[in-house]
C-alpha positions in Angstrom: 29.0 60.1 -38.5 27.9 56.5 -39.1 28.9 55.6 -35.6 27.0 58.5 -34.2 23.8 57.4 -35.9 24.3 53.9 -34.7 24.7 55.1 -31.2 21.6 57.3 -31.4 19.7 54.4 -32.8 20.9 52.1 -30.0 20.0 54.7 -27.3 16.6 55.1 -28.9 16.0 51.3 -28.9 17.1 51.1 -25.3 14.8 53.9 -24.3 11.9 52.3 -26.1 12.5 48.9 -24.4 12.9 50.6 -21.0 9.7 52.5 -21.5 7.8 49.4 -22.4 9.2 47.6 -19.4 8.0 50.4 -17.1 4.6 50.3 -18.6 4.4 46.4 -18.3 5.4 46.7 -14.6 2.4 48.8 -13.7 0.6 47.6 -10.5 -2.2 45.1 -10.9 -5.5 45.9 -9.3 -6.7 42.8 -7.6 -9.5 44.4 -5.6 -12.4 43.0 -7.6 -10.8 39.6 -7.7 -10.4 39.6 -3.9 -14.0 40.5 -3.4 -15.1 37.6 -5.7 -13.0 34.8 -4.4 -12.7 35.6 -0.6 -16.0 33.8 0.4 -14.4 30.5 -0.8 -11.3 30.9 1.4 -11.5 29.9 5.1 -9.4 30.0 8.2 -8.5 26.7 9.8 -8.2 26.3 13.5 -6.6 23.1 14.7 -6.2 21.5 18.2 -3.2 19.2 18.6 -2.0 17.2 21.5 1.4 18.3 22.9 4.3 15.9 22.6 6.3 15.0 25.7 9.1 17.2 24.4 6.7 20.2 24.1 5.3 19.6 27.6 8.8 19.6 29.0 9.6 22.8 27.1 6.6 24.5 28.7 7.6 23.4 32.2 11.0 25.0 32.1 11.2 28.8 32.8 13.2 30.6 30.2 15.9 31.7 32.6 16.6 28.1 33.6 16.6 27.0 30.0 19.6 29.3 29.3 21.7 27.4 31.9 20.3 23.9 32.1 18.5 23.4 28.7 15.5 21.1 29.0 16.8 18.9 31.8 15.0 20.9 34.5 11.5 19.7 35.5 9.3 21.8 37.7 7.1 19.5 39.9 3.4 20.0 40.7 2.9 22.3 37.7 -0.2 21.5 35.7 0.3 22.3 32.1 -2.3 22.2 29.2 -2.1 19.0 27.3 -3.1 20.5 24.0 -2.0 23.4 21.7 -3.8 25.3 19.0 -2.5 26.0 15.5 -4.0 27.8 12.5 -3.8 27.8 8.7 -5.9 28.3 5.6 -8.0 26.3 3.3 -10.4 26.7 0.3 -13.5 25.0 -1.1 -13.1 22.9 -4.2 -16.7 21.7 -4.4 -20.1 23.0 -3.4 -20.7 19.9 -1.2 -18.1 20.9 1.3 -14.7 19.5 0.2 -11.7 21.7 1.0 -7.9 21.6 0.3 -5.3 22.5 2.8 -1.8 21.4 3.8 -0.8 18.1 5.5 1.3 20.0 8.0 -1.7 22.2 9.0 -3.8 19.3 10.2 -1.1 16.7 11.0 -1.8 15.0 14.4 -5.0 17.1 14.8 -7.6 16.0 17.4 -10.0 18.7 16.2 -10.3 20.8 13.1 -12.6 23.8 12.7 -13.0 26.1 9.7 -14.1 29.7 10.0 -16.0 31.2 7.0 -15.8 34.8 6.0 -19.3 35.4 7.5 -17.7 34.3 10.8 -19.6 30.9 11.0 -17.6 28.1 12.5 -18.0 24.6 11.2 -16.3 21.4 12.4 -14.3 19.7 9.7 -13.3 16.1 9.1 -9.9 15.1 7.7 -10.8 12.8 4.8 -7.1 12.1 4.2 -3.7 13.6 4.2 -0.5 13.0 2.2 2.8 14.0 3.9 5.0 13.7 0.8 3.0 16.3 -1.3 1.9 18.2 1.8 -1.8 18.0 0.7 -4.8 17.3 2.9 -8.5 17.0 2.1 -11.1 18.2 4.5 -14.9 17.8 4.5 -17.6 19.8 6.2 -21.3 19.1 6.3 -23.6 21.3 4.2 -24.4 22.3 0.6 -24.0 25.2 -1.7 -20.6 26.3 -0.5 -18.7 28.8 -2.7 -16.5 26.8 -5.1 -13.2 28.1 -6.6 -12.3 27.4 -10.2 -8.9 25.8 -11.0 -6.5 27.1 -13.6 -4.1 25.5 -16.1 -0.6 25.5 -14.4 1.1 24.7 -17.8 -0.1 28.1 -19.1 1.2 29.9 -16.0 4.2 32.1 -17.0 7.2 33.2 -15.1 6.7 36.9 -14.4 2.9 36.6 -14.3 1.1 38.4 -11.4 -0.4 36.1 -8.8 -2.4 36.7 -5.6 -2.6 34.8 -2.3 -5.3 34.9 0.3 -5.0 33.4 3.8 -4.6 34.0 7.5 -1.0 34.9 8.3 -0.4 34.9 12.0 -4.2 34.5 12.4 -5.1 37.7 10.6 -8.1 36.4 8.6 -8.5 37.2 4.9 -5.2 38.9 4.3 -4.3 39.3 0.6 -0.8 39.6 -0.8 0.4 39.8 -4.4 3.5 39.3 -6.4 4.8 37.4 -9.5 5.7 33.9 -10.4 9.5 33.7 -9.9 10.0 30.2 -11.2 8.2 26.9 -12.0 9.1 23.2 -11.5 11.2 23.8 -8.4 12.2 20.6 -6.5 13.4 21.5 -3.0 16.2 19.7 -1.1 16.0 16.5 -3.0 12.2 16.3 -2.8 10.8 14.9 -6.0 7.0 14.6 -5.3 6.1 18.3 -6.0 7.3 20.6 -8.8 6.7 23.7 -6.7 5.7 27.1 -8.1 8.1 29.7 -6.7 6.8 33.3 -6.2 7.7 36.4 -4.3 4.2 36.6 -2.8 4.5 37.4 1.0 3.5 34.2 2.8 3.8 33.7 6.6 2.8 31.2 9.1 -1.0 30.8 8.8 -1.0 31.2 5.0 -0.3 27.5 4.7 -3.1 25.7 2.8 -4.5 28.9 1.2 -5.0 29.4 -2.5 -2.7 31.1 -5.0 -4.7 32.8 -7.8 -3.9 34.0 -11.3 -5.3 37.2 -12.7 -8.5 35.4 -13.8 -9.4 34.3 -10.3 -8.5 30.7 -11.0 -6.5 28.7 -8.3 -3.1 27.7 -9.7 -1.5 26.6 -6.4 -1.8 25.7 -2.8 0.5 27.8 -0.6 2.8 25.4 1.2 6.1 26.8 2.5 8.6 29.6 2.6 12.4 29.7 2.4 13.4 31.6 5.5 16.2 31.9 8.1 13.9 33.6 10.6 10.5 31.8 10.2 9.0 34.8 8.4 8.8 35.9 4.8 12.1 36.6 3.0 11.1 36.8 -0.6 10.9 33.1 -1.5 7.5 31.4 -1.3 6.5 28.0 -2.7 3.1 26.6 -3.8 1.9 23.2 -4.8 0.6 23.2 -8.4 -3.2 22.8 -8.3 -3.2 19.9 -10.7 -0.9 18.0 -8.4 -3.0 18.9 -5.4 -6.3 17.9 -7.1 -4.8 14.5 -8.2 -3.9 13.8 -4.6 -7.3 15.0 -3.3 -9.1 12.7 -5.8 -7.1 9.7 -4.5 -7.7 10.7 -0.9 -11.4 11.1 -1.6 -11.7 7.6 -3.2 -9.1 5.6 -1.2 -8.1 7.6 1.9 -4.5 7.4 0.8 -2.2 8.1 -2.2 -0.8 5.2 -4.3 2.4 5.9 -6.1 4.2 4.2 -8.9 7.6 2.6 -8.9 10.2 2.2 -11.7 13.2 1.2 -9.7 16.1 3.4 -10.8 18.5 5.8 -9.2 19.0 8.9 -11.3 21.2 12.0 -11.6 21.4 15.1 -13.8 23.7 15.4 -16.8 26.3 18.1 -16.4 28.5 19.7 -19.0 31.2 17.1 -18.8 28.8 14.1 -19.0 27.0 15.7 -21.9 30.3 15.8 -23.8 31.2 12.3 -22.9 27.8 11.1 -24.2 28.1 13.2 -27.3 25.1 15.3 -26.4 24.9 18.8 -27.8 23.9 20.2 -24.4 23.2 18.9 -20.9 19.9 17.1 -21.1 18.2 13.9 -20.0 18.5 11.9 -16.8 21.3 9.4 -16.2 20.5 6.0 -14.6 23.2 5.3 -12.0 21.6 2.1 -10.6 18.8 -0.3 -11.5 17.0 -2.2 -8.7 17.0 -6.0 -9.3 13.6 -7.4 -10.2 12.1 -3.9 -10.6 10.1 -2.7 -13.6 13.2 -1.0 -14.9 15.2 -4.3 -14.7 12.4 -6.2 -16.4 12.3 -3.6 -19.2 16.0 -3.9 -19.8 17.1 -0.6 -18.5 20.8 -0.5 -17.5 23.1 1.7 -15.4 24.7 4.2 -17.7 21.6 4.7 -19.9 20.4 8.3 -20.4 16.7 8.8 -20.5 16.0 11.5 -23.1 12.2 11.3 -23.5 9.2 10.0 -21.6 6.1 9.2 -23.7 7.5 11.5 -26.4 8.1 14.5 -24.1 11.7 15.7 -23.8 13.4 15.3 -20.5 15.6 18.3 -19.7 16.7 17.2 -16.3 15.9 14.5 -13.7 13.2 16.5 -12.0 11.2 16.5 -15.3 11.3 12.7 -15.3 10.4 12.3 -11.7 7.6 14.8 -11.8 6.0 12.9 -14.8 6.5 9.6 -13.0 4.8 11.0 -9.9 1.7 11.7 -12.1 1.6 8.2 -13.5 -0.6 5.4 -12.2 0.2 1.8 -11.4 0.1 -0.7 -14.3 0.7 2.1 -16.7 3.1 1.4 -19.5 5.5 4.2 -20.4 7.6 4.7 -23.4 11.2 5.8 -22.8 13.7 7.0 -25.4 17.1 6.0 -24.1 20.7 6.8 -25.2 23.0 3.8 -24.9 26.4 3.2 -26.6 25.8 6.4 -28.7 22.5 4.9 -30.1 19.0 5.9 -29.3 16.5 3.2 -28.6 12.9 3.0 -27.4 12.1 0.9 -24.3 8.7 0.2 -22.7 8.3 -0.2 -19.0 5.2 -1.1 -16.9 5.1 0.8 -13.6 4.0 -1.0 -10.4 2.7 0.2 -7.0 5.6 1.7 -5.0 6.5 -0.3 -1.9 5.0 1.3 1.2 7.3 3.9 2.9 10.0 3.2 0.2 11.1 6.2 -1.9 10.7 5.8 -5.6 14.4 5.8 -6.0 15.1 3.3 -3.3 17.4 0.4 -4.4 16.0 -2.1 -1.9 12.9 -2.6 -0.1 14.0 -2.6 3.6 12.3 -5.1 6.0 9.8 -3.7 8.5 11.6 -2.6 11.7 10.3 -3.8 15.0 12.2 -1.1 16.8 11.4 2.6 17.4 10.1 4.8 14.6 12.9 7.3 14.0 11.0 9.3 11.4 13.5 9.0 8.5 13.4 7.8 4.9 16.5 6.1 3.7 18.1 4.5 0.6 21.3 2.7 -0.2 24.3 4.6 -1.6 25.0 4.4 -5.3 28.4 3.3 -6.6 29.2 6.9 -7.5 28.4 8.0 -4.0 30.4 5.2 -2.4 33.4 6.2 -4.5 33.0 9.9 -3.8 32.7 9.4 -0.1 35.4 6.7 0.0 33.3 4.4 2.0 32.3 0.7 1.6 28.7 1.2 2.6 26.1 3.4 4.4 22.6 4.7 3.9 21.5 8.1 2.8 18.9 10.0 4.8 16.4 11.3 2.2 13.7 12.8 4.4 13.4 13.5 8.1 9.9 13.7 9.7 9.4 16.9 11.6 9.4 16.5 15.4 10.5 12.8 15.0 13.3 11.2 17.0 15.9 11.8 14.2 14.8 15.4 13.8 15.2 16.1 17.5 18.8 14.7 17.2 19.3 17.2 14.4 19.9 14.6 11.8 19.3 16.2 8.4 18.4 15.1 4.8 21.6 14.4 3.0 23.4 12.9 6.0 25.0 9.5 5.4 24.8 7.0 8.3 27.8 4.7 8.5 27.4 3.3 12.1 24.7 3.0 14.6 25.8 2.1 18.2 29.1 0.9 16.8 27.4 -1.4 14.3 28.6 -1.0 10.8 25.8 0.1 8.4 26.5 -1.1 4.9 22.9 -0.9 3.5 19.3 -0.4 4.4 18.9 -3.9 5.9 21.8 -3.2 8.3 20.2 0.0 9.3 16.8 -1.5 10.0 18.4 -4.4 11.9 20.3 -2.0 14.1 17.3 0.2 14.7 15.3 -2.9 15.9 17.8 -3.4 18.7 17.4 0.2 20.1 15.8 0.4 23.5 13.5 3.1 24.8 15.1 5.6 27.1 18.6 5.1 25.8 20.8 7.3 23.7 22.1 5.8 20.4 25.4 6.9 18.8 25.0 7.6 15.1 28.1 8.1 13.0 27.4 10.3 10.0 29.0 12.0 7.1 27.7 15.5 6.5 29.0 17.5 3.6 32.2 15.4 3.6 32.8 15.8 7.3 32.5 12.9 9.8 30.6 13.4 13.0 28.8 11.4 15.8 25.3 12.4 16.9 23.6 11.4 20.1 20.0 10.3 19.4 17.6 9.9 22.4 15.2 7.0 21.9 11.8 7.8 23.2 
């Protein structure tokens, strides 16, 4: 009898919870919000010059591409030298400043915005930051509708959100969903702690706002995770506080200045947590300290585990990097570090990051006099050298879209060990080898990808 009552009680509890969940999942009516905020959202029309590769692509009929690729050139065929693209943007001030994505206005020769009353206004690109994918636009005029920004820290997973933009050029399309996750760092990127949602975003939504239920902007819609180019349930937005910080720097200086600590980091897994006598996997492990860097001057060492930054707990490496990315040069930070089973406090003063050098780079590579490949590199750590069983090499951290390396299908995460039969031990070797590359030739690049060795042919343009 007792068991029967327990079972009934359990079923009743389950039924109550299930009923509550169904009620909480009721659809959210965003109609009033859309009406209020739409005037501050605009479509962005962009004119860009075609690259030589794109011109070649247009000259080759599809039937010939299937047999001959891009090697066929049709003479005496005049092709347009420009292409049009589109995206979205939104006003952040009444005097005409707007936020959008870097990739929307990248290489633009002309930018025009279209308001919801169908007026078209030429826009100026004040500045653009590739690493965060944020761009700041300015149009002439006053009294534009200005959107309010929300507090991203108060945004909760599961909270309803709304996006407005121009997917595939269809102006003022609204789509809604929920926050799926926060603080997402994608494919080794560390500059943006993305907001992940299931809001339907498609090409043209880029640069548009993500709203909470109060009509406050909490994010700038940036990208999707897709195998087809269309929406597949995973969308990512730049937190508005990150975007506004970047916009403020672009407005004042025309560029973004980042800070530099000079360490290589990795997450703590279960085994490492046990070896460091931690109760759970937490913190960020320093695997390398760059000589003469702020970290070296502060006394940080390889093997230290950073547990707190300015009193805030560090759960994983992305937490530390996201906070460092929000810091400013000459700022002194307080780190709580675990070393030899003892916790100690260490102060470090950040400096301006070397140009074109990732925050985790171990060396500042010399400026190359050769072609621009469109890659960001760093030296391998001791752990990576051991794991790959190599004496040297450089890790490809980022690949610029449409660059020489991207066209050769070189990917982030690839390890370059040789370039035109020259052994690459470090970043200096890589830059030296690149400086000897000649335009019009094809370079042989030996790489390691996911443990497999391969050689890639890279056409130097």
